[in-house]
VOGU-656292 format. One record per atom (N, C-alpha, C): x, y, z. Coordinates in steps of 0.2 Angstrom, whole numbers, padded with zeros to 4 digits, always signed. Example, Ala and Ser with C-alpha at 12.3 -4.5 7.8 and 13.67 -1.06 7.14 Angstrom:
+0066-0028+0039+0062-0022+0039+0066-0016+0039+0064-0011+0035+0068-0005+0036+0064+0000+0039
//
This chain:
+0007+0442+0149+0004+0437+0146-0001+0433+0150-0005+0428+0148-0010+0425+0151-0008+0418+0154-0012+0416+0159-0011+0409+0162-0017+0405+0159-0016+0400+0155-0021+0397+0151-0022+0390+0154-0028+0388+0156-0030+0381+0158-0031+0377+0151-0028+0371+0151-0028+0367+0145-0032+0360+0147-0038+0359+0144-0041+0353+0145-0042+0349+0139-0038+0343+0139-0038+0339+0132-0036+0332+0134-0040+0327+0132-0039+0320+0134-0034+0317+0130-0032+0319+0125-0026+0316+0121-0019+0319+0123-0015+0315+0126-0009+0318+0129-0004+0321+0124-0004+0318+0118+0001+0321+0113-0002+0328+0111-0008+0329+0110-0011+0335+0108-0010+0340+0114-0012+0338+0120-0011+0342+0126-0004+0345+0126+0001+0340+0126+0008+0342+0126+0010+0347+0120+0007+0346+0114+0009+0350+0109+0006+0357+0110-0001+0358+0112-0004+0364+0114+0000+0368+0119+0002+0364+0124+0005+0367+0130+0012+0370+0127+0015+0367+0123+0022+0370+0120+0020+0376+0116+0015+0376+0112+0013+0382+0108+0011+0388+0113+0008+0386+0118+0006+0392+0123+0012+0395+0126+0017+0391+0128+0023+0393+0131+0027+0397+0125+0027+0395+0119+0030+0398+0113+0027+0405+0112+0021+0406+0113+0017+0412+0112+0018+0417+0118+0022+0414+0124+0023+0419+0129+0018+0418+0135+0014+0413+0134+0009+0412+0140+0011+0407+0144+0008+0406+0150+0010+0400+0155+0004+0396+0155+0005+0389+0157-0001+0384+0157-0003+0384+0165-0009+0386+0166-0012+0387+0172-0013+0380+0175-0014+0375+0171-0015+0368+0173-0017+0364+0167-0016+0357+0168-0018+0353+0162-0022+0347+0165-0028+0346+0161-0032+0341+0163-0034+0336+0157-0035+0330+0159-0036+0325+0154-0043+0322+0155-0047+0324+0160-0053+0321+0161-0058+0327+0165-0064+0325+0165-0069+0330+0167-0068+0332+0175-0067+0327+0179-0066+0328+0186-0060+0333+0187-0054+0332+0184-0048+0336+0185-0049+0343+0182-0053+0343+0176-0054+0349+0173-0059+0354+0178-0064+0351+0181-0068+0355+0185-0064+0357+0191-0060+0354+0194-0055+0356+0200-0051+0362+0197-0048+0361+0192-0043+0366+0189-0047+0373+0187-0053+0372+0185-0058+0377+0183-0060+0382+0188-0059+0379+0194-0061+0383+0200-0055+0386+0204-0049+0384+0202-0043+0386+0205-0041+0393+0203-0038+0397+0208-0036+0404+0206-0031+0404+0201-0030+0410+0197-0024+0410+0193-0026+0408+0186-0032+0407+0184-0034+0405+0177-0036+0411+0173-0033+0413+0168-0035+0419+0164-0039+0417+0158-0038+0411+0155-0042+0409+0150-0041+0401+0149-0045+0398+0145-0045+0391+0144-0046+0388+0137-0043+0383+0136-0045+0379+0129-0047+0372+0132-0054+0371+0129-0057+0365+0131-0058+0360+0125-0056+0354+0126-0058+0349+0121-0065+0348+0123-0069+0347+0117-0076+0347+0118-0078+0340+0121-0075+0335+0119-0076+0328+0121-0070+0325+0125-0071+0323+0131-0066+0320+0136-0068+0313+0137-0066+0309+0133-0068+0302+0133-0075+0301+0132-0079+0299+0137-0086+0298+0136-0090+0304+0139-0086+0309+0142-0089+0315+0145-0088+0321+0140-0093+0325+0141-0093+0332+0138-0089+0337+0143-0086+0342+0140-0082+0347+0144-0087+0352+0146-0094+0352+0144-0099+0357+0146-0099+0359+0153-0098+0354+0158-0098+0357+0165-0092+0361+0167-0087+0360+0163-0081+0364+0164-0082+0371+0161-0085+0371+0155-0087+0377+0152-0092+0381+0157-0097+0378+0160-0101+0381+0164-0098+0385+0170-0093+0381+0173-0089+0383+0179-0085+0389+0177-0082+0389+0171-0078+0395+0169-0082+0401+0167-0088+0400+0164-0092+0405+0163-0095+0409+0169-0096+0405+0174-0099+0407+0180-0094+0412+0184-0087+0410+0182-0082+0414+0185-0079+0420+0180-0083+0421+0175-0081+0426+0170-0074+0425+0166-0072+0418+0166-0066+0417+0163-0067+0415+0155-0064+0418+0151-0065+0417+0144-0062+0410+0142-0065+0407+0137-0063+0400+0135-0065+0399+0127-0061+0395+0124-0063+0392+0118-0063+0385+0118-0067+0382+0113-0067+0374+0113-0062+0372+0107-0060+0366+0108-0056+0363+0103-0059+0357+0101-0059+0355+0094-0063+0349+0092-0060+0347+0085-0060+0340+0085-0059+0338+0078-0065+0338+0074-0071+0339+0077-0077+0339+0073-0080+0346+0071-0076+0351+0073-0078+0358+0071-0083+0360+0076-0088+0365+0074-0093+0368+0078-0098+0363+0080-0099+0357+0076-0105+0353+0077-0106+0350+0084-0100+0349+0088-0101+0346+0094-0101+0351+0100-0101+0358+0098-0102+0363+0104-0108+0362+0108-0108+0362+0114-0114+0361+0118-0119+0367+0117-0125+0366+0117-0130+0370+0115-0130+0377+0118-0128+0378+0124-0128+0385+0127-0122+0389+0125-0117+0386+0121-0111+0389+0120-0109+0390+0113-0114+0390+0109-0113+0391+0101-0110+0397+0099-0110+0402+0104-0106+0408+0102-0099+0408+0104-0096+0403+0107-0089+0403+0109-0085+0400+0103-0079+0403+0103-0074+0401+0097-0073+0393+0098-0071+0391+0092-0069+0384+0091-0063+0383+0087-0058+0380+0090-0052+0378+0086-0053+0372+0083-0052+0371+0077-0053+0365+0073-0046+0361+0074-0046+0355+0077-0040+0352+0078-0038+0348+0071-0032+0347+0069-0026+0350+0072-0026+0358+0070-0024+0362+0074-0023+0369+0073-0016+0372+0073-0014+0376+0069-0008+0379+0069-0007+0384+0075-0001+0386+0077+0000+0390+0082-0003+0397+0081-0003+0399+0074-0006+0406+0072-0013+0406+0074-0017+0401+0073-0024+0401+0075-0025+0401+0082-0021+0397+0086-0021+0398+0093-0020+0405+0096-0015+0408+0093-0013+0415+0094-0019+0420+0093-0022+0419+0087-0028+0423+0085-0033+0422+0090-0035+0416+0092-0040+0414+0097-0039+0417+0103-0033+0416+0106-0031+0419+0113-0032+0427+0113-0029+0430+0107-0030+0437+0107-0037+0439+0108-0042+0436+0104-0049+0438+0105-0052+0436+0112-0049+0431+0115-0052+0429+0122-0050+0434+0127-0044+0437+0126-0041+0441+0131-0042+0448+0130-0046+0450+0126-0047+0457+0125-0051+0460+0131
//
């Protein structure tokens, strides 16, 4: 199974998604609630995929997406606003509409990890 980076600024949502990842048999490569921590973790070894909240407080997760893309690490965005908030250069990436059920997370990860 995969080691998944989780970037989400809402702690309850982050804990819920981390639990879902473990339930699906994956491990959590790291958890970040802000842009700075997310950037550090995005450059760390051992990340197979990532789930990125689009908006981290006042910051966009776009720099994290750029870092992951440059390393060839697949990722999906998570948003309460749907695809509307996806950064311009990443419109082709999957978006998980929050709140999402475990089955949707599983489908998304399956596509990312092909």
